[in-house]
Structures are given as C-alpha cells and as structure tokens.
C-alpha positions in Angstrom: 144.9 105.3 -15.4 141.8 106.6 -17.2 139.8 103.8 -15.5 141.0 104.9 -12.1 140.2 108.6 -12.8 136.7 107.6 -14.0 136.2 105.4 -10.9 137.2 108.2 -8.6 135.0 110.7 -10.4 132.0 108.4 -10.1 132.8 107.6 -6.5 133.1 111.2 -5.5 129.9 112.0 -7.4 128.1 109.2 -5.6 129.7 110.3 -2.3 128.3 113.8 -2.5 125.1 113.0 -4.5 123.9 110.2 -2.2 124.4 112.3 0.9 121.1 114.1 0.2 119.2 110.8 0.1 120.9 109.0 2.9 118.7 108.1 5.9 120.3 110.4 8.5 119.5 109.6 12.2 121.9 111.9 14.0 122.0 115.5 14.9 123.8 116.5 11.8 121.4 116.2 8.8 124.0 117.3 6.2 126.4 114.3 6.6 128.7 113.8 3.6 128.8 110.0 4.2 126.2 107.7 2.8 125.0 105.3 5.5 126.7 101.9 5.4 129.2 102.7 2.6 132.2 103.6 4.7 133.9 102.0 7.7 135.9 103.2 10.7 139.2 101.5 11.6 140.1 101.7 15.3 143.8 102.5 15.8 143.7 102.5 19.6 141.4 101.0 22.1 138.8 103.6 22.8 135.6 104.3 24.7 132.4 105.4 22.9 129.9 108.1 23.8 126.3 108.8 23.1 125.4 111.8 21.0 125.3 114.0 24.1 128.9 113.1 24.9 128.1 110.7 27.8 130.3 107.6 28.0 128.7 104.3 27.0 129.6 100.8 28.0 130.9 100.0 24.5 134.6 99.8 24.2 136.1 99.5 20.7 139.3 97.3 20.5 142.3 98.4 18.6 142.3 96.8 15.1 138.6 96.5 14.9 136.5 98.0 12.1 132.9 99.3 12.2 130.4 100.4 9.6 129.6 104.1 9.8 126.0 105.2 9.7 126.8 108.9 9.5 129.1 111.6 10.7 128.5 114.8 12.6 130.5 117.7 14.1 130.2 118.8 17.7 132.3 121.8 18.4 135.6 121.4 16.6 135.5 117.6 16.7 134.2 115.0 14.2 132.2 112.0 15.4 131.0 108.9 13.5 127.8 107.1 14.4 128.3 103.3 14.7 125.0 102.3 16.2 121.9 104.1 17.5 123.2 106.6 20.0 126.8 105.2 20.0 129.5 107.4 18.4 133.2 107.4 18.2 135.6 110.4 17.9 137.6 110.7 14.7 140.9 110.7 16.7 140.4 107.0 17.6 141.1 105.9 14.1 140.3 106.6 10.4 137.5 106.2 7.9 137.9 104.1 4.8 136.0 102.7 1.9 136.3 98.9 1.6 137.6 98.0 -1.9 139.4 94.8 -2.7 141.9 95.4 -5.5 145.1 94.0 -7.0 147.7 96.7 -7.6 150.9 97.0 -9.6 153.5 99.6 -8.7 154.0 101.9 -11.8 156.4 104.5 -10.4 159.9 104.6 -11.9 161.5 104.3 -8.5 160.4 102.9 -5.2 156.8 103.9 -4.2 156.7 105.6 -0.9 154.5 104.3 1.9 152.4 106.3 4.3 150.4 105.6 7.5 146.7 106.3 7.9 147.5 110.0 8.8 149.4 110.5 5.6 152.8 110.5 7.3 155.7 109.2 5.3 157.1 105.8 6.4 160.8 106.2 5.9 162.2 102.7 6.3 160.1 100.9 3.7 158.9 101.3 0.1 157.4 99.3 -2.7 159.6 98.1 -5.5 158.8 99.3 -9.0 156.8 96.6 -10.9 155.8 94.7 -7.7 152.3 93.5 -7.2 150.2 94.0 -4.1 146.7 93.2 -2.7 144.7 96.1 -1.3 141.5 95.8 0.7 140.6 99.5 1.4 141.0 103.0 0.2 141.4 106.2 2.2 141.2 109.8 1.2 143.5 112.4 2.9 144.1 116.0 1.9 142.8 115.5 -1.6 144.9 112.4 -2.2 143.7 108.8 -2.6 145.7 105.9 -0.9 145.4 102.1 -1.1 146.2 100.0 1.9 148.9 97.4 1.3 149.7 96.4 4.9 148.1 96.9 8.3 148.9 100.6 8.6 150.8 101.2 5.3 149.3 102.9 2.3 150.5 103.8 -1.2 149.4 106.7 -3.3 147.0 106.1 -6.1 149.5 107.9 -8.5 152.2 105.2 -7.8 150.0 102.2 -8.6 147.7 100.8 -11.3 144.7 98.5 -10.7 144.6 95.2 -12.6 
C-alpha cells in the first residue's frame, strides 16, 4: 500500500508540476494535463469540433481511444485537444492514464465495481483474493480506480498491485 501511495503522490506531483512545462497549443495555456500522457476513451460515437466550436469531418467511434494533447474550458464545458484544431467534448467519454498492472483484491468482502462515471454496478463484484489485469487508471472525485473490464473499475483501496 505504501508503494501505491508513493506512486500516486509522485504521479500527482508530476501531473501538476509538468503542466507548467507542457507545450500548450490551445486557447487555454493553463491546462493541467501534460501533453501525450493521458488518453480519452470514447463511450459513444461522437462528432468533433475545431477550437471555435465548428463541426469537423472527424467522427470518433465508440470504443476508440485517443491521446490528449491538452484540455481547455469553453463556457461551462471541458474539451480535449486530440489533434491540431480537433477537439472533443468531455461528455463523449472519459480521460484515463494508461497503466498496465496486475491487481489482487485485498478487501475482506466482495470489491464493488463502478462505471467510468463512478456509478456503482450493482449486479457484479470482485471476489476477495481474486487477481485481475488492469490497463488503465481513472481519477474521479478524489478517488483512483483501476479498470478491470470494458467499463468496470475497482477502487484503489480495494486492491493491491503486484
């Protein structure tokens, strides 16, 4: 657990520390995402726009993933830049950090599963002591989750990396 806390502390330090040296090419110069470190998972087929809000010819298929160059806010909405002058709205998916990791459930009882929005999945859980493969990490409302299935995530506090 100490290793996990250290990793998260270093990751968050890098996340906020590198944002000042990232090569920002969008209208928001204070992006908190270092270029190329995070990705965007598309959860529904969606159109993209340019930075002025005009539709582009690029359609993102459901289930695809794209590296993020930066993020910016326009009004009350958050957008992610995927390519020069091509952006996608946050509502079309979720951001994640690629991280391949083997996990073991350490909770005393079944470990709850959540979707990419942090909503509890009520008809499935992970058995105590079971082992899982994870390929990405998401951060929601101050919590860290590991992905163990297409849209199923387990809380960091319920698992241990090995």
